[in-house]
C-alpha positions as CSV (number, residue, x, y, z in Angstrom):
1,M,0.0,0.0,0.0
2,H,2.9,2.3,0.9
3,R,4.5,1.8,-2.6
4,K,1.2,2.3,-4.3
5,G,0.7,5.6,-2.5
6,V,4.1,6.8,-3.7
7,G,3.1,5.8,-7.2
8,L,-0.1,7.8,-7.1
9,A,1.7,10.8,-5.6
10,A,4.3,10.7,-8.4
11,F,1.5,10.4,-10.9
12,D,-0.2,13.5,-9.4
13,R,3.0,15.5,-9.6
14,R,3.5,14.6,-13.2
15,E,0.0,15.6,-14.0
16,Q,0.5,18.9,-12.2
17,S,3.8,19.4,-14.0
18,N,2.1,18.7,-17.4
19,R,-0.6,21.2,-16.6
20,S,2.0,23.8,-15.6
21,F,3.9,23.3,-18.9
22,A,0.7,23.5,-20.9
23,E,-0.3,26.8,-19.2
24,L,3.2,28.2,-19.7
25,S,3.1,27.2,-23.4
26,S,-0.3,28.8,-23.8
27,A,1.0,32.0,-22.1
28,L,4.0,32.0,-24.4
29,N,1.9,31.4,-27.5
30,K,-0.4,34.2,-26.6
31,S,2.5,36.5,-26.0
32,Q,4.0,35.6,-29.3
33,I,0.7,36.1,-31.1
34,D,0.1,39.5,-29.4
35,H,3.7,40.5,-30.5
36,L,3.0,39.4,-34.0
37,H,-0.2,41.3,-34.2
38,A,1.6,44.4,-33.0
39,Q,4.3,44.0,-35.6
40,L,1.7,43.4,-38.4
41,T,-0.2,46.6,-37.2
42,Q,3.0,48.6,-37.5
43,F,3.9,47.1,-40.8
44,R,0.4,47.8,-42.2
45,A,0.6,51.4,-41.0
46,A,4.0,51.8,-42.7
47,L,2.7,50.2,-45.9
48,V,-0.4,52.3,-45.9
49,H,1.6,55.5,-45.4
50,F,4.0,54.5,-48.3
51,A,1.1,53.6,-50.6
52,S,-0.8,56.9,-49.7
53,T,2.3,59.0,-50.3
54,H,3.1,57.4,-53.7
55,R,-0.5,56.7,-54.8
56,D,-0.3,58.7,-58.0
57,S,3.1,57.2,-59.0
58,I,1.8,53.7,-58.4
59,K,-1.3,54.3,-60.6
60,N,0.4,56.4,-63.4
61,D,4.0,55.2,-63.6
62,P,4.3,51.7,-65.0
63,S,7.9,51.2,-63.8
64,F,7.1,52.3,-60.3
65,R,3.9,50.3,-60.2
66,H,5.8,47.2,-61.3
67,A,8.4,47.7,-58.7
68,F,5.8,48.2,-56.0
69,Q,3.9,45.1,-57.1
70,Q,7.1,43.1,-57.0
71,M,7.9,44.3,-53.5
72,C,4.4,43.4,-52.3
73,S,4.6,39.9,-53.9
74,S,8.0,39.3,-52.2
75,I,6.4,39.8,-48.8
76,G,3.1,37.9,-49.7
77,V,0.8,40.9,-50.0
78,D,-1.6,41.2,-52.9
79,P,-1.8,45.0,-53.8
80,L,-4.7,44.3,-56.2
81,A,-6.8,42.1,-53.9
82,G,-10.5,42.4,-54.4
83,P,-13.0,43.2,-51.6
84,R,-13.0,39.6,-50.3
85,K,-9.2,39.5,-50.1
86,G,-8.5,42.7,-48.3
87,G,-10.8,45.5,-49.5
88,W,-8.9,48.1,-47.4
89,W,-6.0,47.8,-49.8
90,A,-8.1,48.3,-52.9
91,E,-10.0,51.2,-51.4
92,L,-6.8,52.9,-50.3
93,L,-5.1,52.9,-53.7
94,G,-8.1,52.6,-56.0
95,L,-5.9,50.0,-57.8
96,G,-8.5,47.3,-57.5
97,D,-11.0,49.3,-59.5
98,W,-8.3,50.3,-62.0
99,Q,-7.3,46.7,-62.5
100,Y,-10.9,45.5,-63.0
101,E,-11.6,48.3,-65.4
102,L,-8.6,47.2,-67.4
103,G,-9.9,43.7,-67.3
104,V,-13.2,44.9,-68.8
105,Q,-11.4,46.6,-71.6
106,I,-9.4,43.5,-72.3
107,V,-12.6,41.5,-72.6
108,D,-14.0,44.2,-74.9
109,I,-11.1,44.1,-77.2
110,C,-10.8,40.3,-77.2
111,V,-14.5,39.9,-78.0
112,S,-14.6,42.6,-80.7
113,T,-11.5,41.2,-82.5
114,R,-12.4,37.5,-82.1
115,E,-14.2,37.3,-85.4
116,R,-11.1,38.2,-87.2
117,N,-8.5,36.4,-85.0
118,G,-10.4,33.4,-83.6
119,G,-9.7,34.4,-80.0
120,M,-5.9,34.6,-80.2
121,I,-4.3,38.1,-80.1
122,E,-0.7,39.0,-79.7
123,M,0.1,40.8,-76.4
124,S,1.7,43.8,-78.1
125,E,-1.3,44.2,-80.3
126,L,-3.7,44.0,-77.4
127,I,-1.7,46.6,-75.5
128,R,-1.7,48.9,-78.5
129,L,-5.5,48.7,-78.7
130,I,-5.9,49.2,-75.0
131,T,-3.6,52.2,-75.1
132,K,-5.7,53.6,-77.9
133,L,-9.0,52.9,-76.1
134,R,-7.8,54.5,-72.9
135,G,-6.3,57.5,-74.7
136,V,-3.0,57.2,-72.8
137,D,0.6,57.4,-73.8
138,H,2.5,54.4,-75.1
139,G,3.9,52.4,-72.2
140,A,1.2,53.5,-69.7
141,V,-0.1,49.9,-69.7
142,T,2.4,47.1,-69.5
143,E,2.4,43.4,-70.1
144,D,2.5,42.9,-66.3
145,D,-0.7,45.0,-66.0
146,V,-2.5,42.9,-68.6
147,A,-1.4,39.6,-67.1
148,R,-2.6,40.7,-63.6
149,S,-5.9,41.9,-65.0
150,I,-6.4,38.6,-66.9
151,S,-5.9,36.7,-63.6
152,T,-8.9,38.6,-62.3
153,L,-11.0,37.2,-65.2
154,R,-10.5,33.5,-64.2
155,P,-13.9,33.3,-62.4
156,L,-15.5,34.0,-65.7
157,K,-14.1,30.6,-66.9
158,A,-14.0,32.0,-70.5
159,G,-10.5,30.7,-71.2
160,Y,-8.6,34.1,-70.9
161,Q,-5.0,33.2,-70.6
162,V,-1.5,34.5,-71.5
163,T,0.4,31.9,-73.5
164,V,3.7,31.9,-75.4
165,V,3.8,30.8,-79.0
166,G,7.0,30.9,-81.0
167,G,8.6,33.1,-78.3
168,R,5.8,35.7,-78.5
169,K,3.2,36.3,-75.8
170,M,-0.3,35.8,-76.9
171,V,-3.6,36.3,-75.1
172,R,-6.2,33.5,-75.6
173,S,-9.8,34.4,-75.0
174,V,-11.4,31.1,-75.9
175,V,-11.6,28.0,-73.7
176,K,-10.1,25.6,-76.3
177,E,-6.3,25.3,-76.1
178,L,-4.1,25.2,-79.2
179,D,-3.1,21.7,-80.3
180,E,0.4,20.9,-81.6
181,D,-0.4,21.5,-85.3
182,Q,-2.1,24.8,-84.6
183,T,0.9,26.0,-82.6
184,T,3.2,25.0,-85.5
185,I,1.1,26.9,-88.0
186,L,0.9,30.0,-85.8
187,I,4.6,30.1,-85.3
188,L,5.1,29.8,-89.1
189,A,2.5,32.6,-89.6
190,Q,4.4,34.8,-87.2
191,E,7.5,34.3,-89.3
192,E,5.7,35.1,-92.5
193,G,3.7,38.1,-91.4
194,G,0.5,36.1,-91.2
195,R,0.5,34.3,-94.5
196,V,0.7,30.5,-94.7
197,V,0.4,28.1,-97.6
198,E,0.4,24.3,-97.4
199,D,3.7,24.0,-99.3
200,M,5.4,25.8,-96.4
201,L,4.3,23.1,-94.0
202,V,5.3,20.4,-96.4
203,Q,8.7,21.8,-97.2
204,R,9.7,23.4,-93.9
205,R,8.1,21.2,-91.4
206,G,8.1,17.9,-93.3
207,W,4.4,17.4,-93.1
208,T,2.4,15.3,-95.6
209,R,0.2,17.2,-98.0
210,E,-2.9,15.6,-96.3
211,R,-1.8,16.7,-92.8
212,A,-1.1,20.3,-93.9
213,H,-4.5,20.5,-95.7
214,A,-6.4,19.0,-92.8
215,A,-4.7,21.2,-90.2
216,M,-5.3,24.4,-92.2
217,D,-8.9,23.5,-92.9
218,N,-9.5,22.8,-89.2
219,M,-8.1,26.2,-88.3
220,L,-10.3,27.8,-91.0
221,L,-13.6,26.0,-90.6
222,R,-13.6,24.5,-87.1
223,D,-11.7,27.1,-85.1
224,G,-11.9,30.3,-87.1
225,L,-8.2,31.1,-86.5
226,C,-7.5,32.1,-90.1
227,W,-8.9,33.4,-93.4
228,L,-8.8,31.7,-96.8
229,D,-7.5,33.7,-99.8
230,E,-8.4,31.8,-103.0
231,Q,-6.9,34.4,-105.2
232,D,-3.4,34.5,-103.8
233,E,-1.1,36.0,-106.5
234,H,1.7,33.4,-105.8
235,E,0.0,30.1,-104.9
236,G,-3.6,30.7,-105.9
237,R,-4.7,29.5,-102.4
238,A,-3.3,30.9,-99.1
239,Y,-4.3,31.2,-95.5
240,W,-4.0,34.4,-93.4
241,V,-3.7,34.1,-89.7
242,P,-5.0,37.5,-88.2
243,S,-3.4,37.0,-84.8
244,A,0.0,37.0,-86.5
245,M,-0.7,40.0,-88.7
246,Q,0.1,43.7,-88.0
247,W,-2.9,45.9,-87.7
248,D,-3.2,49.7,-88.0
249,L,-6.7,50.1,-86.6
């Protein structure tokens, strides 16, 4: 009985010790959390002050805006978060509205040009048309601005995406992705200013005549990514890929 009592007493002491450690751990965690909250409050105040002071530069200077966004990304802050992701930030700078407005203009241009380019437009061409639509100077809207705005369009599930074809950035505004043959034709069209004939695919890419004809017809009839010129002065029949052409509109 005496040994059993000692065992119970030791057990009680261990239980008391465990509770004490748990209470100490809880107190330390609370202290650390309070300290972290205080640091975050100071950081937010400093960031708000910086953003308020340089608001015009952030909105109007593409280089400054890019550097600011890179700084925010490096510390895990989204400067263009919508209302559900930190509306205080969007309200402070007005950048959220600016970015969504840019997104609407991207949709407008992509939809209005889709009939001629099949839903594929070169990034530089898109920026040129945006710049013209907004009535701003060249360089006021950057590729980074467009890419960020396109990311806000994802909930639409309309297929808006930045992709690289032949080393050039393109914006796709249709759900369907390019297959391997379409990518090859688009790269060739970029090299040729938009004009492609089946012989190019046969001679330069080693395709069979049947494959070249089927691929071009699919791009023409199924996907609407090119136009057919049946009176081409050199070949008699040529395809024009609008997304690879230069426009002066």
